[in-house]
C-alpha positions in Angstrom: 0.1 0.0 -0.1 2.9 2.4 0.8 4.6 1.5 -2.4 1.3 2.4 -4.5 1.1 5.7 -2.5 4.8 6.4 -3.3 4.5 5.7 -6.9 1.5 7.9 -7.3 3.6 11.0 -5.9 6.2 10.1 -8.2 3.8 10.0 -11.1 2.6 13.6 -10.2 5.8 15.0 -10.0 6.8 13.5 -13.2 3.7 15.0 -14.9 4.7 18.5 -13.5 8.2 18.2 -14.7 6.8 17.3 -18.3 4.2 20.3 -18.2 6.9 22.8 -17.2 9.3 21.6 -19.9 6.4 22.2 -22.4 5.2 25.5 -21.3 7.5 28.0 -19.8 6.1 29.2 -16.4 7.0 32.1 -14.3 6.4 32.3 -10.6 6.6 35.7 -8.8 5.6 35.3 -5.0 1.8 34.4 -5.4 1.3 35.3 -9.1 1.4 32.8 -11.8 2.1 33.5 -15.4 1.6 31.2 -18.3 3.6 32.1 -21.6 5.9 31.2 -24.2 8.8 33.3 -23.0 9.1 33.0 -19.3 8.2 36.6 -18.7 7.4 37.6 -15.2 3.6 38.0 -14.6 2.0 41.2 -13.5 2.2 41.5 -9.7 -1.4 42.7 -9.9 -2.7 39.5 -11.4 -3.0 36.2 -9.5 -3.0 34.6 -13.1 -1.4 36.5 -16.2 -1.9 34.8 -19.4 -1.1 37.9 -21.5 2.6 38.9 -20.6 5.1 37.3 -22.8 2.4 35.7 -25.0 4.2 36.3 -28.2 2.2 33.8 -30.2 -1.1 35.8 -29.5 -2.9 32.7 -28.1 -6.2 33.0 -26.2 -8.1 31.5 -23.4 -10.7 28.8 -24.2 -13.3 28.7 -21.5 -14.8 25.3 -20.9 -17.4 24.3 -23.2 -20.7 22.7 -21.7 -24.2 22.4 -22.8 -26.5 24.0 -20.5 -29.8 22.2 -19.5 -33.4 23.5 -20.2 -33.3 25.3 -16.8 -30.6 27.9 -16.0 -31.2 27.2 -12.3 -29.8 23.8 -12.8 -25.9 23.6 -11.8 -25.3 19.9 -12.2 -25.4 18.8 -14.9 -23.6 20.4 -16.8 -21.0 20.6 -13.9 -19.9 17.4 -12.4 -20.5 18.0 -8.8 -23.3 20.2 -6.9 -22.9 23.8 -6.4 -21.1 25.1 -3.4 -20.6 28.5 -2.1 -17.2 28.8 -3.6 -18.6 28.3 -7.2 -20.1 31.7 -7.4 -18.6 33.4 -10.5 -17.9 30.1 -12.4 -17.6 30.8 -16.2 -18.4 28.4 -18.9 -19.3 28.5 -22.6 -22.5 27.1 -23.9 -21.6 25.9 -27.3 -24.9 23.9 -28.1 -28.1 26.0 -28.6 -30.2 22.9 -27.7 -31.4 24.3 -24.6 -30.1 27.8 -24.3 -28.6 30.4 -26.8 -24.8 30.0 -27.6 -22.6 32.4 -25.3 -20.8 32.9 -22.2 -22.6 32.4 -18.9 -21.5 32.7 -15.3 -23.1 31.2 -12.1 -24.5 33.7 -9.7 -25.1 31.3 -6.9 -28.6 30.3 -7.9 -28.8 30.5 -11.7 -26.6 30.7 -15.0 -26.5 34.3 -16.3 -25.9 35.2 -19.8 -23.0 37.6 -20.2 -24.6 39.6 -23.2 -28.0 39.8 -21.2 -26.3 41.1 -18.2 -24.8 44.2 -20.1 -26.8 47.3 -19.3 -27.7 49.1 -22.8 -27.2 52.9 -23.1 -28.2 55.9 -25.4 -25.0 56.5 -27.5 -23.9 60.0 -28.6 -24.5 59.2 -32.3 -27.8 57.3 -31.8 -29.0 53.7 -31.3 -30.3 51.0 -33.8 -32.5 48.2 -33.1 -34.6 49.9 -30.4 -38.1 48.7 -29.7 -40.6 51.4 -29.1 -42.4 51.1 -25.8 -39.6 49.2 -24.3 -36.7 51.5 -25.0 -36.9 55.0 -23.9 -35.1 58.1 -22.6 -36.0 59.1 -19.4 -36.6 57.9 -15.7 -38.1 54.8 -14.4 -39.1 56.1 -11.1 -41.2 59.1 -9.9 -38.2 61.7 -10.4 -38.4 64.6 -12.8 -36.8 64.3 -16.3 -34.2 67.3 -16.7 -32.8 68.5 -19.8 -29.7 71.2 -19.9 -27.6 73.1 -22.3 -24.5 74.7 -20.9 -25.2 73.1 -17.6 -28.3 75.4 -17.3 -31.7 73.5 -17.1 -33.9 74.3 -20.3 -36.7 71.9 -19.7 -38.4 69.7 -17.0 -40.8 67.1 -17.4 -42.5 66.2 -14.1 -43.4 62.6 -13.4 -47.1 63.5 -13.9 -46.3 64.4 -17.5 -46.4 68.2 -17.1 -43.5 69.9 -19.0 -42.0 73.5 -18.7 -39.6 75.0 -21.1 -37.5 77.9 -19.6 -39.7 77.8 -16.5 -41.0 75.5 -13.9 -44.0 73.3 -15.1 -47.5 74.0 -13.8 -49.3 71.4 -12.5 -52.6 72.5 -14.3 -50.9 72.8 -17.6 -49.4 70.3 -19.8 -46.8 72.6 -21.5 -45.7 75.9 -20.1 -43.3 78.1 -22.2 -41.7 81.1 -21.0 -40.0 83.8 -22.8 -38.4 86.8 -20.7 -36.9 88.8 -23.5 -39.2 91.6 -25.1 -37.7 90.9 -28.3 -38.1 87.1 -28.6 -41.3 84.9 -29.3 -42.2 82.3 -26.7 -43.8 79.9 -29.4 -44.0 80.4 -33.1 -45.7 78.4 -35.6 -44.8 78.7 -39.2 -45.9 76.9 -42.4 -44.0 77.5 -45.6 -46.0 75.2 -48.0 -46.4 76.7 -51.6 -49.8 78.3 -52.2 -52.5 75.8 -53.4 -50.5 72.8 -52.4 -51.8 72.3 -48.7 -54.0 74.1 -46.2 -50.8 75.4 -44.3 -51.1 75.9 -40.6 -48.8 77.7 -38.4 -50.5 76.8 -34.9 -53.3 74.2 -34.5 -54.9 73.3 -31.4 -57.6 70.9 -30.7 -59.8 70.1 -27.5 -62.1 67.2 -27.5 -63.8 68.2 -24.2 -67.6 68.3 -25.0 -69.5 71.6 -24.1 -71.6 71.8 -20.8 -73.3 74.6 -19.5 -70.9 76.6 -17.2 -67.2 78.0 -17.3 -65.4 74.8 -17.5 -65.1 73.9 -21.0 -62.4 72.8 -23.5 -60.6 75.2 -25.7 -58.3 74.4 -28.6 -56.1 77.6 -28.2 -56.2 80.1 -25.2 -54.5 83.4 -25.4 -54.0 85.6 -22.1 -52.5 88.8 -21.3 -51.9 89.8 -17.7 -51.3 93.2 -18.1 -54.2 95.8 -17.6 -54.0 97.3 -21.1 -52.5 94.0 -22.8 -53.9 92.0 -25.9 -54.3 88.4 -25.5 -54.1 87.5 -29.1 -52.7 89.5 -32.4 -53.1 88.0 -35.6 -52.3 89.9 -38.8 -52.8 88.9 -42.4 -51.9 90.3 -45.8 -48.3 90.6 -44.9 -49.2 93.5 -42.5 -46.7 92.3 -39.8 -46.7 92.6 -36.1 -48.2 95.9 -34.5 -50.2 96.8 -37.7 -53.3 97.6 -35.5 -53.3 97.8 -31.7 -56.3 98.7 -29.7 -54.8 100.9 -26.9 -56.9 99.8 -24.1 -56.1 96.2 -24.7 -58.4 93.5 -26.1 -58.9 89.8 -25.9 -57.8 89.7 -29.7 -56.8 92.0 -32.3 -57.0 91.1 -35.8 -55.6 93.2 -38.9 -56.0 92.5 -42.4 -58.2 92.9 -45.6 -60.6 90.8 -43.5 -59.9 91.9 -40.0 -61.4 88.6 -38.6 -63.0 85.7 -40.3 -65.1 83.1 -38.5 -66.5 79.9 -40.2 -68.8 77.2 -38.6 -70.2 74.4 -40.5 -72.8 73.3 -37.8 -76.5 74.1 -37.9 -76.4 75.8 -34.6 -72.6 76.9 -35.0 -71.4 80.5 -34.7 -68.7 81.9 -36.9 -67.7 84.4 -34.4 -68.9 84.9 -30.8 -68.6 88.0 -28.7 -69.5 88.4 -24.9 -69.1 91.0 -22.4 -70.0 90.6 -18.7 -69.6 93.9 -17.6 -72.5 96.4 -16.9 -71.7 98.6 -19.8 -69.6 96.7 -22.1 -69.9 95.3 -25.6 -69.9 91.8 -26.8 -69.0 92.9 -30.4 -68.3 96.3 -31.3 -67.9 97.7 -34.9 -66.7 100.8 -36.3 -66.7 102.2 -39.8 -65.3 106.2 -40.1 -66.5 106.6 -43.8 -69.6 108.7 -44.4 -71.3 105.7 -46.1 -69.6 102.8 -44.6 -71.2 100.0 -42.3 -69.8 99.3 -38.8 -70.8 95.6 -38.9 -71.8 93.5 -41.9 -73.4 90.0 -41.1 -74.6 87.6 -43.8 -76.4 84.4 -43.0 -78.0 81.3 -45.0 -75.4 81.8 -47.7 -77.1 84.9 -48.9 -75.7 87.7 -50.7 -74.6 90.8 -48.7 -76.7 94.0 -49.1 -75.4 97.3 -47.7 -77.4 100.5 -46.8 -76.3 102.7 -49.6 -76.1 105.7 -47.1 -74.2 103.7 -44.5 -75.3 102.2 -41.2 -74.2 101.0 -37.8 -75.0 97.4 -38.9 -76.2 95.9 -42.1 -77.4 92.2 -42.0 -78.4 90.0 -44.6 -79.9 86.3 -44.8 -82.7 84.5 -46.6 -84.5 83.5 -43.3 -84.0 86.1 -40.7 -81.9 89.2 -41.4 -81.1 90.1 -37.8 -81.7 88.4 -34.6 -81.5 89.6 -30.9 -82.0 88.1 -27.5 -81.7 89.8 -24.1 -80.8 87.5 -21.2 -82.6 89.7 -18.5 -86.0 88.4 -17.3 -87.5 91.7 -18.4 -85.0 92.2 -21.3 -85.7 93.2 -24.9 -84.3 91.4 -27.8 -83.9 94.3 -30.2 -84.5 98.0 -29.5 -84.9 100.4 -32.5 -85.3 104.1 -32.9 -86.2 105.9 -36.1 -87.0 109.5 -37.4 -84.3 111.2 -35.2 -85.9 109.9 -32.0 -83.2 109.7 -29.1 -85.6 107.8 -26.7 -87.9 104.9 -27.1 -90.8 103.4 -25.4 -90.2 99.9 -23.7 -92.6 97.4 -22.0 -91.7 96.8 -18.3 -92.1 93.2 -18.6 -89.6 92.8 -21.6 -90.2 91.7 -25.2 -88.6 90.3 -28.1 -88.5 93.6 -29.9 -89.2 97.3 -29.1 -89.1 99.6 -31.9 -90.2 103.4 -31.9 -90.6 105.7 -34.8 -92.7 108.7 -35.9 -94.8 106.9 -38.5 -93.4 103.2 -38.5 -92.4 101.8 -35.3 -90.7 98.8 -36.9 -90.2 97.6 -40.6 -88.8 94.3 -41.6 -88.4 92.5 -45.1 -87.4 89.1 -46.0 -86.7 88.1 -49.5 -87.4 84.3 -49.5 -90.9 83.8 -50.8 -91.5 80.2 -49.3 -90.3 81.0 -45.7 -88.9 84.4 -45.0 -89.5 86.2 -41.9 -89.7 90.1 -41.8 -88.7 90.5 -38.2 -87.8 88.0 -35.6 -87.1 88.8 -31.9 -86.9 87.2 -28.6 -87.0 88.5 -24.9 -87.1 87.3 -21.4 -84.0 85.2 -21.5 -85.5 82.8 -24.0 -83.1 80.2 -25.3 -85.1 79.7 -28.7 -87.9 81.0 -30.4 -90.8 79.6 -32.6 -91.3 80.7 -36.2 -93.6 79.6 -39.1 -91.9 77.3 -41.5 -93.9 79.1 -44.3 -92.6 82.5 -43.4 -94.4 85.5 -41.9 -94.2 89.2 -41.6 -93.0 89.0 -38.0 -92.2 86.5 -35.5 -91.4 87.5 -31.9 -91.1 85.4 -28.9 -91.4 86.6 -25.2 -92.5 84.8 -21.8 -95.4 87.6 -21.5 -95.3 89.9 -24.4 -94.5 88.4 -28.0 -94.0 91.5 -29.6 -94.2 95.4 -28.6 -94.1 98.4 -30.9 -95.0 102.0 -30.3 -95.6 104.8 -32.9 -95.8 108.4 -31.6 -98.2 109.8 -34.4 -101.7 109.5 -32.9 -103.6 110.0 -36.2 -101.9 107.3 -38.2 -98.9 105.6 -36.4 -98.4 102.0 -36.5 -96.6 100.3 -33.8 -95.2 97.3 -35.9 -95.3 96.9 -39.6 -94.0 93.3 -41.0 -94.0 91.8 -44.4 -93.0 88.3 -45.2 -92.8 85.9 -48.1 -91.4 88.4 -50.4 -94.8 90.3 -50.7 -94.7 93.3 -52.5 -97.4 95.4 -50.8 -97.5 96.8 -47.3 -101.0 97.0 -45.8 -101.6 99.4 -43.0 -104.8 101.4 -41.6 -105.1 104.9 -42.5 -106.1 105.6 -39.1 -102.9 103.7 -37.6 -102.9 100.6 -35.6 -100.8 98.7 -33.2 -99.4 96.3 -35.7 -99.7 95.8 -39.4 -98.5 92.5 -40.8 -98.6 91.0 -44.5 -97.7 87.7 -45.4 -98.7 85.2 -48.0 -99.9 82.5 -46.0 -99.8 84.0 -42.3 -100.2 87.5 -41.6 -99.5 87.6 -37.8 -98.0 84.8 -35.7 -97.5 84.9 -32.0 -96.4 82.5 -29.4 -95.4 82.6 -25.8 -93.7 80.1 -23.5 -94.3 81.2 -20.0 -97.3 81.8 -17.7 -96.5 84.9 -16.0 -99.4 87.2 -17.1 -102.8 86.3 -15.5 -101.5 82.6 -15.4 -102.2 81.9 -18.9 -100.1 81.7 -22.2 -101.2 83.8 -24.8 -99.6 83.8 -28.2 -102.0 86.5 -29.7 -104.4 88.7 -27.4 -106.5 91.7 -28.4 -108.7 94.0 -26.3 -111.5 96.4 -27.2 -115.2 96.6 -28.0 -114.7 93.5 -30.1 -111.5 91.9 -28.6 -110.5 90.0 -31.9 -112.2 90.4 -35.1 -111.3 87.8 -37.8 -112.2 87.3 -41.4 -111.2 84.7 -43.7 -112.3 83.6 -47.1 -112.5 80.1 -45.8 -112.2 80.1 -42.0 -112.5 83.3 -39.9 -110.6 81.5 -37.1 -108.3 78.5 -37.1 -107.5 77.0 -33.9 -105.5 74.0 -32.8 -104.4 73.0 -29.2 -103.9 69.6 -27.6 -106.3 70.4 -24.8 -108.8 72.8 -26.4 -108.9 74.5 -29.7 -111.1 77.5 -28.4 -111.7 78.7 -24.7 -114.4 81.1 -24.3 -115.3 83.1 -21.2 -118.3 85.2 -20.2 -117.4 88.0 -17.9 -121.1 88.2 -16.7 -121.8 84.6 -15.8 -118.3 83.5 -15.2 -119.0 80.6 -17.4 -116.3 78.7 -19.5 -117.0 77.0 -22.8 -114.4 74.8 -24.7 -114.6 74.1 -28.1 -112.9 70.6 -29.3 -111.9 70.0 -25.6 -109.8 66.6 -24.9 -109.4 65.9 -21.1 -107.0 63.0 -21.6 -110.0 60.5 -21.7 -112.7 61.7 -23.8 -113.1 64.3 -26.4 -115.7 66.8 -26.4 -116.9 68.9 -29.2 -118.3 71.4 -26.8 -118.0 71.3 -23.0 -119.0 74.1 -20.2 -118.0 74.6 -16.9 -121.3 75.6 -15.5 -125.0 75.3 -16.5 -125.9 76.3 -20.1 -127.6 75.0 -23.1 -126.8 74.2 -26.7 -129.3 76.3 -28.6 -130.0 77.5 -32.1 -132.6 79.9 -33.6 -135.4 79.5 -35.9 -138.2 81.8 -37.3 -141.6 81.8 -36.1 -144.8 82.3 -38.2 -144.2 86.1 -38.1 -140.7 86.0 -39.2 -139.0 86.5 -35.8 -136.2 84.3 -34.7 -136.8 82.2 -31.5 -134.7 79.7 -29.8 -134.8 75.8 -29.8 -132.8 73.9 -27.4 -130.8 70.4 -27.7 -131.8 68.0 -25.2 -129.0 67.0 -22.6 -128.3 63.6 -20.9 -126.3 62.3 -18.0 -124.8 59.6 -20.4 -123.4 59.9 -24.0 -126.0 58.4 -26.4 -126.6 57.6 -29.9 -130.4 57.6 -31.1 -132.1 56.3 -34.3 -135.7 55.9 -35.6 -137.4 53.5 -38.0 -140.4 51.5 -38.9 -141.4 47.9 -39.2 -144.3 45.3 -39.7 -145.2 42.1 -38.0 -145.6 39.1 -40.0 -147.6 36.4 -38.4 -147.0 38.3 -35.1 -143.1 38.5 -35.6 -140.6 40.9 -36.9 -136.8 41.3 -36.8 -135.3 44.6 -37.2 -131.5 45.1 -38.4 -129.8 48.1 -37.1 -128.2 50.7 -39.6 -124.6 49.1 -40.0 -123.1 52.7 -39.4 -125.2 53.0 -36.1 -124.2 49.4 -35.0 -120.6 50.2 -35.7 -120.5 53.1 -33.4 -122.7 52.1 -30.3 -121.8 49.9 -27.2 -124.2 47.0 -26.4 -123.5 44.6 -23.6 -124.7 43.5 -20.2 -123.7 46.9 -18.9 -124.9 49.0 -21.7 -128.1 47.6 -23.0 -129.8 48.4 -26.1 -133.0 50.6 -25.2 -135.9 50.0 -27.7 -139.2 51.9 -27.6 -142.1 50.6 -29.8 -145.2 52.7 -31.0 -147.9 50.2 -32.6 -149.8 51.8 -35.2 -152.6 49.1 -35.4 -154.9 46.9 -33.4 -153.1 43.8 -32.0 -152.6 41.9 -28.6 -149.5 44.1 -27.8 -145.9 43.4 -28.3 -142.6 43.0 -26.3 -139.0 43.2 -27.7 -136.3 40.4 -27.4 -133.0 39.0 -28.6 -131.4 42.7 -28.5 -127.8 43.0 -29.7 -125.6 45.6 -31.2 -127.0 44.6 -34.7 -130.8 44.5 -34.1 -133.5 43.2 -32.2 -136.9 41.1 -32.5 -140.5 42.2 -31.9 -143.0 39.6 -31.0 -146.8 39.9 -30.4 -148.3 38.8 -26.9 -150.2 35.9 -26.3 -149.1 34.2 -29.6 -150.8 36.6 -31.8 -150.5 36.5 -35.5 -151.3 40.1 -36.7 -149.6 42.1 -39.3 -149.4 45.4 -37.4 -147.1 48.1 -38.4 -145.0 49.9 -36.0 -142.5 52.8 -35.2 -139.4 52.3 -33.0 -136.9 54.5 -31.3 -133.6 53.1 -30.1 -131.1 54.6 -27.5 -127.4 53.0 -27.1 -124.4 54.2 -25.2 -121.8 55.7 -27.6 -118.8 53.3 -28.1 -115.2 54.2 -27.2 -113.5 55.7 -30.4 -110.1 56.1 -32.0 -109.2 59.8 -32.7 -107.2 60.8 -35.9 -104.2 61.1 -33.5 -104.5 57.5 -32.6 -105.5 58.3 -28.9 -108.8 56.2 -27.6 -111.5 58.6 -26.6 -113.9 57.0 -23.7 -117.4 57.3 -24.1 -119.2 54.3 -23.3 -118.9 54.4 -19.4 -119.6 58.4 -19.1 -122.2 59.4 -16.6 -122.0 62.8 -14.8 -118.3 62.8 -15.1 -116.6 65.9 -13.6 -116.8 69.1 -15.6 -113.6 70.6 -17.4 -111.7 72.7 -14.9 -110.8 76.4 -15.7 -107.7 76.0 -18.3 -106.5 79.5 -18.5 -108.0 82.2 -16.3 -109.3 84.0 -19.3 -111.1 86.4 -17.1 -107.8 87.8 -15.7 -106.7 88.5 -19.1 -109.9 90.1 -20.4 -110.5 92.2 -17.2 -107.0 93.5 -17.0 -106.1 95.2 -20.1 -104.1 98.1 -18.5 -101.4 95.4 -17.5 -100.2 95.8 -21.1 -99.6 99.7 -20.8 -96.0 100.6 -21.9 -93.3 102.0 -19.5 -92.5 105.6 -19.4 -90.7 106.8 -22.6 -86.9 106.3 -22.0 -83.8 107.9 -23.5 -81.1 105.7 -24.5 -78.0 106.7 -22.8 -75.7 107.7 -25.7 -72.8 108.2 -22.9 -72.4 104.5 -22.6 -70.4 104.6 -25.8 -66.8 105.6 -25.7 -66.3 109.4 -25.9 -65.2 109.5 -29.4 -68.5 107.4 -30.5 -70.9 109.6 -28.8 -72.6 110.7 -31.9 -76.5 110.7 -32.6 -76.9 108.5 -35.7 -79.3 110.7 -38.0 -80.6 110.5 -41.8 -81.9 106.9 -41.8 -83.7 106.5 -45.0 -86.8 103.9 -45.2 -88.7 103.0 -48.4 -92.2 101.3 -48.6 -92.1 98.9 -51.7 -95.7 98.8 -52.7 -98.5 100.9 -51.9 -99.8 101.2 -48.4 -103.7 100.4 -48.4 
């Protein structure tokens, strides 16, 4: 045994001698160098394979085949991992289970050397990046800062808010600051050739939907914090900066052949919108300094712009409504107009769609579209929308209490309001004057109200006088339409209401009254005098019919008229009532087999006579389907409640003084800027057609 151990030691020494004879090895202290020249190894390396390596040979790392799991140390290694194996390096040279490459043991798993390298952004750029995976920035909640010349130029907060040359603001996604008076904070420029594209310098979009209130989305907002500053300045036609500046400052200043142009493709859109919340400001202000120029020109409905030849404060053209005005105050007036050199007008205290004052004609409007033109349209009392006739009219005014108000100061012949619609060439007025004179091809006057503030009733058109309203028509004197009652009549002596074509939601009544009365007519007596005849009244709703028949061998069957049978209700609750009047001698008769289609008449005691007779039937009216598709109930009616007072008509008729205008008021011209305080004169009007 000792011999074998000795021989093994001799064998190891022999192998070492042979090894050192092949490779010159230099030993220095605890450093080992393996090379071909015997050069001394570096004293900083425990193993030096480079110094003296004149043949440029490399180091071949042990080659293994890693398993399917990188967490498995053995195999490929011969023995299980110990704490001394961390940092063990191998080369996986077969791609059966893992990619080919160098791997090192971390103590728990094999780590790819290439995967462990940390990528970086290169000064000359990177290739092969993956959007969404690779990015420049921070992976924690710290800000991202960009500097030039060691000075911060831009900062992006972890919330995404960014600031350039200034600290980001939490409520603004991007804040750009420019402290130099000669520089521009943001400039947008588009150099596309004319006709090649719709070039846009700056474009802003907000997708926030509109809701009532101050918080709404805006594509672009311009603010100037200086008391006399201008928020937005835009110049066209190559006018440059500061071509036109409003001295007191403005929300926006525009300069160009068209100073400002607004466009909206929507049905209810606005090309330009102006608003002022002050007590004496202007939402939109237009000024023209020429002797025949126009301060503001408005064109709607794709119409052709028509200008007043002698100049005007405003000129508005449209195919439907040339001018439209609204007042947001509860007693506001949509449009106020003064003519004939007047400096003060008369306005209703309750507000109105329009208030116009003139010596001869209070108001005049003309619309050129024959099919649907409206001469004048106005809304008051903070109405958000008005009602007009689709076929056009001389005037259409809306107010919660008074639809339209006009006042003429000439007592003998003044007309409060004159309106012409449907391109009618004639103007009709009363020679003695009137409150209003309107002309239209289809409708002369149209009025509507949306509130119930006057007398508790909504009145589209109202008249007071010896005859409150007089109507004449070649077909109908009065046409009335309503979902409740077409016409309401009130008698001031009896306090009685009568409704025509009244519907209470259950039953439709041709005529219904709220107190005792009778349905009557007049006929001539033998002397030619008219006397009254009265219609019978019943507690239920009945249909009646009359006829005659004759017994045959003591029996007769009567078939009701099919139209009558179709419109009556006959059942156990609603029997057919038959009354027989004999016209000859017999034993008497009785009625049997009654139905909605007919009945039988049989002689008593088996009689066989052929006596003639008259009959009278009464049956409850059947429920019916109205033209609107609603069902009107009739069969079960019996002493149902009377209609309620629907409109307090008595208050309207007994209080005509409620419509008196307020005291004449002078329009305060001092509300205009000092240089604009000029009373406009010389307004020329023209009647197109003879007044009749």
